[in-house]
C-alpha positions in Angstrom: 107.7 94.5 105.2 105.8 95.8 108.1 103.5 94.2 110.6 100.0 95.6 110.8 100.3 97.5 107.5 96.8 96.6 106.4 97.9 93.5 104.4 96.0 90.4 105.6 98.2 87.6 106.7 101.3 89.8 107.1 101.9 89.1 110.7 101.8 85.4 110.1 104.1 85.7 107.1 106.7 87.7 109.1 106.6 85.1 111.9 107.5 82.3 109.4 110.2 84.2 107.4 113.8 84.4 108.7 114.8 88.0 109.5 117.1 88.3 106.4 114.1 87.6 104.1 111.7 90.2 105.7 112.1 92.7 102.9 110.1 92.8 99.7 113.2 93.3 97.6 114.3 89.7 98.5 111.4 88.4 96.4 112.4 89.4 92.9 111.2 86.5 90.8 107.7 86.4 89.4 106.6 82.8 89.3 103.0 83.5 88.5 100.8 86.4 87.6 97.1 85.6 87.0 94.5 88.2 86.4 90.8 87.4 86.9 87.5 89.2 86.3 85.0 88.5 89.1 81.4 89.6 89.2 80.4 90.9 92.6 76.8 89.9 93.0 76.4 91.9 96.3 77.2 95.2 94.5 76.3 94.1 91.0 79.5 95.2 89.4 82.6 93.7 87.9 85.8 93.5 90.0 89.3 92.5 89.0 91.7 90.4 91.2 95.2 89.1 90.6 97.3 86.4 92.1 101.1 87.2 92.2 103.5 84.5 93.3 107.0 85.7 94.1 110.1 83.9 95.2 113.6 84.6 96.4 116.6 83.8 94.2 116.9 80.1 95.2 113.1 79.6 95.4 113.4 78.5 99.0 110.6 80.9 100.0 107.5 81.7 97.9 105.0 84.3 98.7 101.5 84.4 97.3 99.9 87.8 97.1 96.2 88.0 96.3 95.5 91.6 95.0 91.8 92.3 95.3 89.8 94.9 93.5 92.4 96.2 91.1 91.9 99.7 89.7 93.6 101.8 87.0 96.3 100.7 84.7 98.3 97.5 85.3 101.9 97.4 84.2 103.9 94.2 84.5 106.8 92.9 82.5 107.0 89.2 83.1 110.3 88.7 81.4 112.1 90.8 84.0 113.0 90.2 87.6 111.8 92.7 90.0 114.8 94.7 91.2 113.1 96.7 94.0 109.7 95.5 94.9 107.7 97.6 97.3 104.1 97.7 98.6 102.9 101.0 100.0 99.7 101.6 101.9 98.5 104.9 100.5 95.5 105.4 102.7 97.4 107.7 105.0 98.1 110.0 102.0 94.4 110.5 101.3 94.1 108.2 98.3 90.7 106.6 97.5 90.1 103.2 99.0 90.1 101.6 95.5 93.8 102.5 95.2 94.8 101.9 98.9 97.8 99.8 98.0 100.4 100.3 95.3 102.5 97.2 94.4 105.5 98.4 92.4 109.1 98.0 91.3 110.8 101.2 92.3 114.0 100.5 90.3 113.1 99.0 86.9 109.4 99.8 86.8 108.6 96.2 85.9 105.4 96.2 88.1 102.8 98.8 88.9 99.4 97.7 90.3 96.9 99.5 92.5 94.4 97.6 94.5 92.0 97.9 97.5 93.1 94.8 99.5 96.0 92.4 99.7 96.3 89.0 101.3 99.8 87.6 101.8 100.7 83.9 102.4 104.0 82.0 102.6 103.6 79.0 100.3 106.9 77.2 100.9 109.7 77.3 103.5 
């Protein structure tokens, strides 16, 4: 996890989490995944958002990720724990803004989601 990586709420999240939990791989349990279709009246098109709630092993800490403006294919295996969660900001690599972030499991490939914006929030501590 990095401060100022483009994820809204990340600085606040890192301030509240103990140092030993400031890595995405600490949050390997998917507690909730909800996918929503939203009509954007300003641009007159349909957008897709998702809410992903993750926790550490003991569920002491829960993080809510709001993934906004999802694009491309979504891959998520909800029966598996995430072994190596990572979030990369791909804007430096020249990717389109619609796929600015990639949320993925780099070990088991249980999750792969591209989105334009992410908001992070600590739900419980």
